[in-house]
C-alpha positions as CSV (number, residue, x, y, z in Angstrom):
1,M,104.0,78.0,3.3
2,T,102.3,78.8,0.0
3,S,102.5,77.4,-3.5
4,K,104.8,80.2,-4.6
5,Y,107.7,78.4,-2.9
6,V,107.0,75.1,-4.8
7,G,109.8,74.2,-7.3
8,T,113.4,72.9,-7.6
9,Y,116.1,74.6,-5.6
10,T,119.9,74.1,-6.4
11,C,122.8,74.2,-4.0
12,D,126.0,75.0,-5.8
13,V,129.4,74.2,-4.1
14,R,132.6,75.5,-5.7
15,N,136.3,75.7,-4.9
16,G,139.4,76.1,-7.0
17,A,139.6,72.4,-7.9
18,N,135.9,71.5,-8.5
19,A,132.2,72.6,-8.6
20,V,129.2,70.4,-7.5
21,S,125.4,71.1,-7.7
22,Y,122.8,69.5,-5.4
23,P,119.2,69.9,-6.7
24,V,116.4,69.8,-4.2
25,A,112.7,69.5,-5.2
26,V,110.2,71.3,-2.8
27,E,106.5,70.3,-2.9
28,I,103.5,71.0,-0.8
29,S,101.3,68.0,0.0
30,G,97.5,68.2,0.5
31,L,96.7,71.1,-1.9
32,E,93.1,71.0,-3.2
33,V,91.0,72.9,-5.6
34,P,87.9,74.3,-3.8
35,V,84.7,72.2,-4.1
36,L,81.3,73.7,-3.1
37,E,77.9,72.1,-2.6
38,M,74.4,73.6,-2.7
39,S,71.4,71.3,-1.9
40,K,69.3,72.8,-4.6
41,T,69.5,75.1,-7.6
42,E,66.1,76.8,-7.2
43,M,64.0,77.9,-4.3
44,T,60.5,79.4,-4.1
45,T,59.3,81.4,-1.1
46,H,56.5,83.7,-0.2
47,L,56.6,87.4,0.3
48,G,57.6,88.2,3.9
49,D,59.2,84.7,4.6
50,E,62.7,84.3,6.1
51,V,65.0,82.7,3.6
52,E,68.3,80.9,4.2
53,I,70.6,79.9,1.3
54,A,73.4,77.5,2.3
55,C,76.6,76.9,0.5
56,R,78.8,74.2,1.9
57,L,82.6,74.1,1.3
58,L,83.5,70.4,0.9
59,K,87.2,70.9,0.4
60,G,89.9,73.2,-0.6
61,R,93.5,73.8,0.6
62,P,94.7,76.3,1.3
63,D,91.5,77.6,2.8
64,P,89.6,79.3,0.0
65,T,88.1,82.8,0.1
66,V,84.3,82.5,-0.2
67,I,82.3,85.4,-1.5
68,W,78.6,85.9,-2.5
69,K,77.3,87.7,-5.5
70,Y,73.8,88.5,-6.9
71,R,72.1,89.3,-10.2
72,Q,68.5,89.8,-11.3
73,A,67.2,86.9,-13.4
74,D,67.1,89.0,-16.5
75,A,70.5,90.7,-15.9
76,Y,73.8,89.6,-17.3
77,D,76.4,90.7,-14.7
78,F,76.6,89.8,-11.0
79,T,76.8,92.5,-8.4
80,D,76.9,92.8,-4.6
81,L,74.2,91.3,-2.5
82,P,71.2,93.5,-1.7
83,E,71.9,95.6,1.4
84,D,69.5,93.7,3.7
85,V,70.9,90.2,3.0
86,E,73.1,89.0,5.9
87,I,76.2,86.8,5.3
88,G,76.8,84.0,7.8
89,E,79.1,81.0,8.1
90,G,78.4,79.1,4.9
91,K,75.1,80.8,4.2
92,I,73.2,84.0,3.6
93,V,70.0,85.0,5.3
94,I,67.1,87.2,4.1
95,G,65.1,88.2,7.1
96,E,62.0,89.2,5.1
97,A,61.7,88.3,1.5
98,K,60.6,91.0,-0.9
99,S,60.0,91.1,-4.6
100,E,63.4,92.8,-5.1
101,H,65.1,89.7,-3.7
102,N,64.1,87.7,-6.8
103,G,67.2,86.6,-8.7
104,I,70.2,84.4,-8.8
105,Y,72.6,84.1,-5.8
106,K,76.1,82.9,-6.4
107,C,78.5,81.4,-3.9
108,E,82.2,81.5,-5.1
109,A,85.2,79.9,-3.5
110,T,88.8,80.7,-4.7
111,N,92.3,79.6,-3.6
112,E,95.7,79.2,-5.3
113,Q,94.7,75.9,-6.8
114,G,91.5,77.2,-8.5
115,Q,87.9,78.2,-8.1
116,D,84.4,76.7,-7.8
117,S,81.0,78.3,-7.7
118,K,77.4,77.4,-7.3
119,E,74.2,79.3,-8.1
120,M,70.7,79.3,-6.9
121,L,67.6,81.0,-8.4
122,L,65.3,82.5,-5.7
123,K,61.7,83.1,-6.6
124,V,59.7,85.3,-4.2
125,I,56.1,84.7,-5.0
126,Y,53.1,86.8,-4.0
127,A,49.4,87.1,-4.7
128,P,48.2,89.5,-7.3
129,K,47.8,93.1,-6.4
130,I,45.6,95.3,-8.6
131,K,46.2,99.0,-8.9
132,N,43.2,101.1,-7.9
133,A,41.3,98.1,-6.9
134,E,38.4,100.0,-5.3
135,T,35.0,99.7,-7.1
136,S,34.6,102.5,-9.5
137,T,32.0,103.8,-12.0
138,Q,32.7,104.7,-15.6
139,D,30.2,106.7,-17.6
140,V,30.7,106.3,-21.3
141,R,28.8,107.5,-24.4
142,L,27.1,105.2,-26.8
143,D,29.4,104.1,-29.7
144,S,32.5,105.4,-27.8
145,M,35.6,103.3,-27.3
146,V,35.8,102.0,-23.8
147,T,38.9,100.7,-22.0
148,L,38.6,99.0,-18.6
149,E,42.0,99.0,-16.9
150,C,43.3,96.2,-14.8
151,S,47.0,96.8,-13.8
152,V,48.3,93.7,-12.0
153,D,51.5,93.1,-10.1
154,A,52.1,89.5,-9.3
155,E,54.8,86.8,-9.0
156,P,54.5,84.5,-10.8
157,K,52.6,86.3,-13.5
158,A,48.9,86.2,-12.9
159,T,46.3,84.9,-15.3
160,V,43.6,87.6,-15.8
161,R,40.0,87.3,-16.9
162,W,37.0,89.6,-17.1
163,D,33.3,88.8,-16.5
164,R,30.1,90.7,-16.1
165,D,27.3,90.5,-13.5
166,D,25.0,88.9,-16.0
167,G,27.3,85.9,-16.3
168,T,29.0,86.9,-19.5
169,Y,32.7,86.0,-19.8
170,F,35.2,87.9,-21.9
171,P,36.9,88.3,-24.3
172,D,34.3,87.7,-27.1
173,E,33.8,88.9,-30.6
174,K,32.9,92.5,-29.4
175,H,35.0,92.7,-26.3
176,V,38.8,92.2,-26.7
177,M,41.7,92.0,-24.3
178,E,44.6,94.4,-24.7
179,G,47.1,93.1,-22.2
180,N,45.1,92.9,-19.0
181,N,42.6,95.6,-20.1
182,L,39.2,95.0,-21.7
183,Q,38.3,97.1,-24.7
184,F,35.0,97.5,-26.6
185,T,32.8,99.9,-28.4
186,A,29.9,100.9,-26.1
187,R,26.5,99.5,-27.0
188,Y,23.2,100.1,-25.3
189,N,23.4,96.6,-23.6
190,D,27.0,97.0,-22.3
191,S,25.9,98.7,-19.0
192,G,26.7,96.5,-16.0
193,S,29.3,95.6,-13.4
194,Y,32.5,94.3,-14.9
195,R,34.9,92.3,-12.8
196,C,38.7,91.8,-13.4
197,V,40.0,88.6,-11.7
198,A,43.7,88.1,-11.4
199,E,45.0,84.7,-10.1
200,N,48.3,82.9,-9.5
201,E,49.4,80.1,-7.2
202,A,49.8,82.5,-4.3
203,G,46.2,83.9,-4.4
204,T,43.5,86.0,-6.1
205,A,42.6,89.6,-6.5
206,E,39.5,91.3,-7.9
207,K,38.5,94.7,-9.2
208,T,34.9,95.8,-10.2
209,V,34.1,98.6,-12.6
210,V,30.5,99.7,-13.0
211,V,29.9,100.8,-16.6
212,K,27.0,103.1,-17.4
213,V,26.5,103.6,-21.2
214,L,24.9,107.0,-21.6
215,V,22.2,106.9,-24.3
216,K,20.5,109.9,-25.7
217,P,16.7,109.7,-25.3
218,Y,14.7,108.7,-28.4
219,I,10.9,109.1,-28.5
220,T,8.7,106.7,-30.4
221,R,7.1,108.8,-33.1
222,V,3.3,109.4,-32.8
223,A,0.6,111.2,-34.8
224,R,1.6,114.8,-35.1
225,S,-2.1,116.0,-35.0
226,V,-5.3,114.9,-33.2
227,T,-8.8,116.2,-33.3
228,V,-11.3,116.1,-30.4
229,R,-14.8,117.5,-29.9
230,A,-15.4,120.2,-27.3
231,G,-16.0,118.5,-24.0
232,G,-14.4,115.3,-25.2
233,A,-11.3,113.6,-23.7
234,V,-7.9,112.9,-25.4
235,T,-4.7,111.3,-24.1
236,L,-1.4,112.5,-25.5
237,T,1.4,109.8,-25.2
238,C,5.1,110.3,-25.0
239,R,7.0,107.0,-25.0
240,V,10.8,106.9,-24.7
241,Q,12.1,104.0,-26.7
242,E,15.6,104.1,-25.3
243,A,17.6,106.3,-22.9
244,N,20.2,105.8,-20.2
245,P,19.9,107.1,-17.6
246,P,16.1,107.3,-17.6
247,P,15.2,110.8,-18.7
248,T,13.2,113.7,-17.3
249,V,9.9,114.3,-19.2
250,T,8.4,117.8,-19.6
251,W,5.1,118.7,-21.1
252,E,4.6,122.2,-22.5
253,F,1.7,123.9,-24.3
254,K,1.5,126.8,-26.7
255,G,-2.0,128.2,-27.5
256,A,-3.4,130.9,-29.7
257,D,-1.6,133.6,-27.6
258,N,1.7,132.0,-28.7
259,V,2.9,131.7,-25.1
260,K,4.5,128.5,-23.8
261,T,3.3,127.1,-20.5
262,V,4.9,124.2,-18.6
263,L,2.2,121.6,-17.8
264,D,4.0,118.8,-16.1
265,I,7.5,117.5,-15.3
266,K,8.3,113.9,-14.3
267,E,11.8,112.4,-13.7
268,Y,13.2,109.0,-14.5
269,I,10.3,107.6,-16.6
270,F,10.0,106.1,-20.0
271,L,6.3,106.7,-20.5
272,S,4.4,109.8,-19.9
273,E,0.8,110.7,-20.7
274,Y,-0.9,114.0,-20.6
275,V,-4.7,113.7,-20.4
276,I,-7.2,116.4,-21.4
277,R,-10.4,115.3,-19.8
278,S,-12.8,117.9,-21.1
279,A,-11.5,119.7,-24.1
280,S,-12.2,123.4,-24.6
281,R,-11.2,125.7,-27.4
282,S,-8.7,127.4,-25.1
283,Q,-6.8,124.0,-25.0
284,A,-6.4,123.9,-28.7
285,G,-2.8,124.4,-29.8
286,T,0.6,122.7,-29.8
287,Y,1.7,120.3,-27.0
288,Y,5.4,119.6,-26.7
289,C,7.0,116.6,-25.0
290,F,10.6,117.1,-24.1
291,V,12.8,114.3,-22.8
292,E,16.3,114.9,-21.5
293,N,19.2,113.2,-19.7
294,V,23.0,113.8,-19.5
295,A,23.5,112.3,-22.9
296,G,21.1,114.5,-24.8
297,W,17.5,115.3,-25.5
298,D,14.6,114.7,-27.9
299,H,11.1,116.1,-28.4
300,V,7.8,115.6,-30.2
301,E,5.1,118.1,-31.1
302,I,1.4,117.2,-31.2
303,T,-1.2,119.6,-32.4
304,V,-4.6,119.4,-30.8
305,N,-7.6,120.7,-32.7
306,V,-10.8,121.2,-30.7
307,K,-14.1,121.4,-32.7
């Protein structure tokens, strides 16, 4: 018997002499509005764990219909449960928690007397994961804008910091954070290994970027002309004041015949000397020191006079 039969029934009896009505009230005893119970309103679990969310029916007559619904924490409407969530007797089971299981789970009981519902927020937490976390090298030009990327996926949101192998921590007045990325204008002393560290309660992840600031060579200026007596010695100096990577240094000579000759080539040095041990008139002329790396080149010319 259901509640649609509850009410007052009337029995009418009539004949030619009289009419009598007998009212009868019909009621159903023991009807109850559904009442549900969940032991908690929030649960935290780790990625890959099995999760069981229980919803206990305390009372309700007639027997309520119980359904489960789900919505993401930032969504408005409830929808069906994720496909891999199993519904059991008074509970649901997630065999292996994933990030897409984050959200609110709703247990709802309904009968003819009314409705009750309970909700639980499930948080699936996992350690930070950094995109392209392998150590990489980034070559940048002096005075260029540099962005070191650190794309982090984590639940809960990770705190991110940057440091360098010389013990410097960022951000500072020259190095700023844009989201999780580090940005700066490249200076000569910005070369080094930069480390992005992402951390939350579930763990830590790191990423290293080796920055090489490419600096065009610059030669310290010297006297443009020297004079030496025949048979005497003279040392021509070519000192690189700054360069990254270290440059290749080439010495060339142009004499009276106006033909250039390569005298010496050395790689990855900052100081080169060309020595004339016993000067002769055939060695009088112009000596060139060329320095070059991937960022550019510089040169000086030194005229040697032999008397």
